[in-house]
N, C-alpha and C positions, 0 to 999 in steps of 0.2 A: 273449788271456791272461786279462783280467779276467772274461770270460764263464765261465771254468772255476771261478772262486771262488764258493762258495755265497753266497746272499743274506744268511744269518745272519752269515757272516764279514765280508762287506762292510759291513753295518750296524755291527757291533761295531768293526771297524777304523776306519771313517769317524768314528764317534762318539768313539772314544778319541783319534783324531788331532785332531779339533776341540777336545775338552776339553783335550788337552795344549797345543795352541796357545793356548787361552784362559788356561790356568794360566801359561804362559810370559809372556803379555802382562801378566797380573795380577802376576807376579813382578817384571817390569820396573817396573810402576807402583808396587808396594810398595817396591822398592829406591829408587826416586826419592823416594818419600815419606819413607823412613827417612833418606836422605841429607839431605833438606831439613830434617827434624826435628833431625838431629844438628847441622847448620849453625846452626839457630836456637838450639839448646841451647848450642852453643859460644859464640855471641855473647853470650847472656845470662849464661852462667857467667863468661866473661872480663871482662865489665863489672862483675859482682859482685866478682870477685877484685880487679880494679883498684881499685874503690871501697874495699875493705877495706885494701889496701896503702896507698892514699893517706891513709886515716885513721890508720894506724899510723905513717906517716912524719910526719904533722903532730902526733902526740901523744906520740911516744916516740923513742928512738934509731933512726936510720936503719938501723944494722947489724942490728937485731932486727925490722925491718919484715917481713922474709920469713923464714919458718921453713925451715931447711936440712934436706934429706934426708928429708922426709916422703913426697914422691912417689918412685916407683921410678926407678932410674937410666935405664931405657929409656923412661920416659914422655915424651910430647911436650908435657907441661905444664911450662912454664918461666916463672919470674918473676925479674926483675932490676931493681935500682935503680942508676942511674948518676948521677954528679955532672955538673956543667955542662961538665967537661972530658972526659967519656967514661970516667972511671974507675969500676970496679964497686964499689959500696958494699955491696950485699946480693945474695944469689943463693939460688935454691931447690935447685939441684943442683950438687954439687962439680965436675962436668965443665964447668960454665959459670962457674967461679970466676974464670978468667982470660980467658974468651972472651966477647966481647959478642955477644949474640944478633942484634942488628940496630942499624944506625946510622940514626937517624931524621933525615933532612934534607928540608926545614928542620925545626928543632926546633919542636914544638908549643908554642903559648902556654899560659900557666898555665890549667888547667882544660879545655883542648881535648883531644879524644880522636882519636887517629890510628889507623885500622884498615887492614888489608891481608889479603885472603883468599888462601888457597893459597900461603902463604909456606913456604919450605923451610928448616928449621933447619940451620945449618952443622954439618957432620960427621955428619948423620943422613940415611941414604939413604931415599928414598921418603916423607919426611915431608911432610905437607900440613896446615898449621896456620893458625889465625886469629891474626894479630898485632895486638895492641892496645897503644897507648902513649899516655901523657899526661905533662904537666909539672905538678909540684906544689911548693909551698914547704915545706921541711923545718922542723922545730921550731927549728933554729938560724938560720932565715931564708935559707938558701941554697937555690936552686932545684935540683930533681933530676928526672931522667927515669925513669919507671916503665914497664917493658916486661912484658907478659903474653902468653903464647901458649897457645892451646887447640886440641886436635886437631879436624880437620874430618871425620874418618872413624873408624869403629869400631876398637876394638883388634883386631889381626890374629887373636888367639886367639878373641875373641868373634865376630868375623866368620866365622871358620872353623866355630865351633860353630853359628852361625846358618845358614850355608849347608848344613851337614850335616842340621840339623833340617828345613830347607825341602825339601831333596831327599828326605829320608825321608818327609815328609808328602805330597809330590807323588807319589812312587812308590806309597805306600800308597793314596792317593786314586785313582790310575789303576787299581791292581789291584782295588780294591773296585768301581770303576765298571765295569771289564771283567766281573767276575763278575755284577754286577747286570744289566748289559746282556745278557750271554749268557743269563741266566735269563729276563729279560723277553722277549727276542727268541725264545727257544725256546718260551716259553709262548704267544707271539703267532703264530708261524709254524707251530707244531706242528699246530694244526687244519687249516691250509692244506695241509700236507704229507699229512695223513690224507685230506683231500678229494681230493687228487691221486691217492693210491693207490686210493681208492674209484672215482674216475672211470676210472682205468686198468684196473680190474677189470671195468668195464662194456664189453662187446664188441658189444652190439647194443641198439638203441633199444627192442626188445621186452622186454628184461629189466626186471624190476621193482625194480632196485637203486636206492638213493639214497646220497647222501654223508652222512657224519657231520657234524651241525651242532652247534657248541658252544652250550651253554645260556646264551647271553648276547646281549643286544640291542645289538650293536656292529657295526662294518663287516664283520667276519669272519662273525659270525652271520647278518647279512643276506645276505652273499655265499653262504653255504651254503644259505639258504632260496631264494635266486634260482636257484641251480644245480638244486636239487630241483624247483623249479617248471618250469625249462627241461626237465629230464628227463621230467617228467610231460607237458608239452606235446609233447615228441618222441614219447613212447609213444602219446599220443592221436593225433598226426598219423600215426604209422606204422600204427596200427590203422585210422584212417580211410582211409589210402592203400591198405592191404590190402583193406579192404572195397570201396573204389572200384574197384580193379582187378578184384576178383572180380565185382562187379556189372556193370562194363563188359564183362567177358568173357562174362557170362551174356546181357547185352543184345545183344551182337554175334553170339553163337552162334545165336540164334533166326533172325534174317533170313538169315544165311549158310547155315544148314541148309535153310531154305525155298528160297533161291535155288539151292542145289546140287541139291535134289530136283527143282526145276522144270526145271533144265537137263537133268538126266538124263531126265526125262519127255519134254522136247522133242526129245531125241535119238532117242526111240522113234517108232514109227509110230502117231501119235495121230490121231483124227478131227479135222477142221478146227475144229469148234466147241470141242472139248476143248482143242485146242492154244491157241486164243485165251484161254480161261479160265486155263490154266497160265501163259501169257505175261503176262497182266495181273497175276496174283498175283506173279510174279517181279518185274515192274516196281514194284508197290507195295512189296515188301520191299526192293528196291534204293533206292527213294526214302526209305523209313524208315531204311535203313542210312546213306544220305547225310546225312539230318538228324541221326542219332545221332553220326556222325563230326564234323559241323559243331559240334554242341553240345559234344563232348569237346574239340575244338580251341578253342572259345570259352572254356571253363573253364580250359584250360591257359594261354591268353593272359592271362586275367584273373589267374591266380596269379602270372604273371611280370611283369605291367605294373602293379604297385601304386603306382609313383611318379607316374603320370599325366603323363608327359613330353610327350604329344601333346595336352594339354588346350587348349581354346580356348573362346571365348564361343559358346554355342549358344542358338538360339531353340527352346525346348522345344515351344512350341505348333506350330511349323512341322514339327518331327519327328513329333509326334503326328498332325498333319493328313495327312502323307504316308502313315503306316501305316494310318490310318482309310480313306484312299482305296484302299489295297491290299486291306483287308478287305472293303470294299464291292464291289470288283471280283470277289472270290471269292463274292459272294452274301450276305454277312452284313448284317444290319440294324443299323446303328450310328448312335447319336445322339451328336454331339460338342458339348461346351460348352467353349470354349477362351478363356482369358485370355492376353494376352502375358506370357510368362515367360522370362527369359534366365538361363541357368545357365552355370557353368564346368565343362567336361568334355570327354571324347573323343566326337566325333560318332557314330562307328560303334558304340561301346559303348552310348550312350543309345538309338540306333535299335534295338539288340538288346533292350534292356530293354522298350521300348514294344512291339516286335514280339512278344516272348514273352508279354507280358501279354495282348495282343489275341488271339493264337493260342490261349492258354489259355481265354480267355473264349469264343472261337468253339467250342471243343470241348465246353464245358459249358453254353452258353446254350440255353435252350429256344426262344426266338424273337428276342431282342433284346439289344443291348449298348449300354452308355452309357460314354462316355469323356469325362473332364473334366480341365482344367488350370486351376489357380488359384494365386494368390500369397497366402500367409498370413504376414504379417510379413516375415521374412528367408528364408522357405522357399517353394520351388515344390512344389506338391502335384499329383501325377498319380493319378487314380483311374480304374479300369477295372471296371465292374460288368457282371454278366450276370444274366439272370432265372432262372438255375438255382439249385439249393439251395446255401446258403452253406456254407463250410467249418466243420466242428464246432470248438467251442472247444478241445477236446483236441488237435486236429490242426493248429491254426493256425501253430504253429512247425515241426512235423514236415514240413509240406507243402513247406517250402523246403529240405529235405535232398535230397541227390543220390540219384537213382533211387528216389524215393518216389512211389508212386501210392496215392491213397486208394481205399477199397473200391469206391466207385461209379465209379472211373476206372481199374480194373485192365485193362480191355480195351485192348490195345496200340494198336489203331487209333484209339481215342478219347483215351487217356491220354498219348500221345506217348512220349518217351524217359524222362521223369522227371527231366530236367535243366533244363528251361526256367525253372522258378521258382528253382532253385538259382543259375542264371546271373543272374537278376534281382536276388536278394539280394546276390550277390558284387559285381556291378557297381555297385549302388546304394551299398553300403558303401564301395567305392573312391572314389566321388564324394562321400563325406562325408554320405551320407543313410541312409535306412532303408527297408525293405520289409516290409509286414505284410499278413496276411489278416484280413479283418473282415467285417462285415455292414452293408449300406446301411440307412438308416432305414426304407425300404419293404420290407426283408427280402431284397433281392437279395444275391447273392454279390459281395463287393468285395475288390479288391486295390489297395493304396495304396502309392505310392512318394513319399518326401519327400526333396528334395535342396536344398542352399543355393542361394538365388537371388542373382543379381548385378545385377538391374535392379528399381528401384522400379516397381510397377505403375502409378503415376501418370504415369510417363514414356512409357507406351505407349498404343496405341489401346484403344478399348472392347472388352469381351469379345464374342466371336462365337459364335453357336449355329447349327448346321445339322444 
């Protein structure tokens, strides 16, 4: 049920409810403060009145010590003067002319003050007064008892007016708060709703649409900027995916076409020598197709396995040594200089990185390849050099793009599928490292991969060269 209510309504309703509760608590606190103030005022007023009457009793006739009829008949302020036998000598209200307000037992001593809170006046419903009494010696030498009462609560009419004013102020405050909150929430959530509509209108990642971003540097403005950045990345990713699919289709079409033509030719009556040539060509294209599919699968796995859940400690020098042995078995001249270097990663992926770099060097080397592993600080550095021409400065980033072959490597037999170096960079990045093309000090072509090391080189054996 709550999910059907809009966020704006929930915010306003929740805020108003909280503020109303706070106002109620403040009202209770204020009421207690007023009650306490009234009680303190009643005590001070009653003592002052009592002192005045005592002075009048001691300096003049007792009958005139209390003025009669000044207070309203309904007032809870009462003053009486009683003789020692309890007879009323003076009174402030005619209704208490014959009725003693209170019988004080035991009678207070001369000068002592007797008090009693929340005393109810006889004959007055709902009265709550402060009763103050003392004994004093009259001018004629006879002791008298003086009684004064003072209300402990506001006058009902004043209380009614105060309550009406408080309710009116509370209602007005809540109304103003509701209007201000609605305006503020609408101003805050309006851009979000507009961004939602803009996103709803975008039906494809190929569209160049963006969301409307408010011109302010706050959370909502940054949200809009982040959404637009995400849309831009999605469009780039979609464009790259489209180009990748197109390039992959083009790369697959060529060997498939060659294999299909070769099969058709083998189905005809060919001379034995020609049949051997056609079969060898079909086998080469099949091998190239296999390598291309393997590279595509490696890229797909790399895109899906960015969390490195299968990572473990790897001796990078051992991985390189194994791939160097494979290259030598294929007839390549490889010089290896290896330092012990342990890294954290996925073994199969790191073998793929080394293998692709060595295979790339074998395709472009004139006669010799150098492979080196060393530890520089907290990084393990793998370099693979070949004595072929180095990659031009303008192409050193582009060479790692997918299906990219440089001009001197456009021959498919020499240039491979165009995915090997892309796989190297992708897997190196996933291992927290980098891959770059550069030039060795002696002018050889160099590819260098740097990944975080997990072993101090001083903990391992000396470097080996073979």
